[in-house]
N, C-alpha and C positions, 0 to 999 in steps of 0.2 A: 503493499498500500503507500504513494507516495505520501510525503505530508508537504503542508505549506512551507517554503522558505524560512516562515520567522519556526516552527517546531524543530528543525534539521538542529542532529547534533553539530557542534564545531566542529572543524575538518582537521584531523590527526597534524597537521603540517603544522595550523596554528599554537604558538607558543604560549606556553603556562606559566602568566603571570601570579607569583607570590609573593606572601607577607608571614612576617611571623606578628603575631597577637599576644600578650599575657590579659587572664581575663582580672578584670582589677575588680569587679563587682563583688563585696564579702560575702553574699548567697552566691558566688559562682555564675554560672551561665542556666540561669531556672526559666521556668516558661514565659516568665512578663519580658524579661530580658531578652529571650531565643524570639518569639512575638516581633521583635523590633527586628535582627538581626532577619529575617525570612521575608521579612516586609519589606526591609530594603533590600534587598538579594533580587527579589521579586521584580524590583524593579529595574532589573536590568536584562540583556537577551543573554549576556556571558552564563557558562556552566562555573559554577560555582562549588568548590568542594571541598571541607577542612579535616585537619585529623589534630589529636591529641597528644603534643609531641612528648606531654607532661607524664602520660600512661597509654599502654598499648592501645588503639585501637585501631579501627580500617576507616576509608576518608566514608566520609560522607557527603550529604545534597544539602549545602545551605537554606535551600527553598523548602526544604521540608520540616516543619516542626518534632516529629518524632527522630525524626533521624539526627536532626543536631544535639537532641537530648540524650542518644546514645553515645554521646562525646565523653558523658559527664565529669565538665571541664569545672571545675570547683579555683578558688580565687588562688591567681599563683598562677595557675596552669599555663602553659604555652600553645598557642593553637596554630596550626600551619595552614596558610587559606589561598587556595591555587582558582584563579579566575581564567578562564578562556574562552573566548570571543569577541565579537568586534568592541568593546566596554567594557573589557574587562579591567585595565588600569584606573578609571573610573568608579565602578564596581568596589576594590579593592579598595581604594581612597574613601568610599563612603562606607564600606565594611571598617574599617580599623580605627574610623573616628567613634564607633560605637563601645570600644574595649578600651 
């Protein structure tokens, strides 16, 4: 099935832009702050994933609150956020301001 261009996955040749952020909220990355992360990430076309570098975790889709909660990020944990797509740098800039 063909998807409209806006729903296509980023091309593998597109570079993956990354940034590391430290969770500063005393409660960690909980549902309320996670909702803000998902809201901001969803405004961009880029495919955005995150991985908790402070504990063993898989990469998760930042546009999904359920996946984001799987990071179990506490205050002080370091997250690696990767964005791939046409607006990846802008997405990383906006997301890094939340932490």
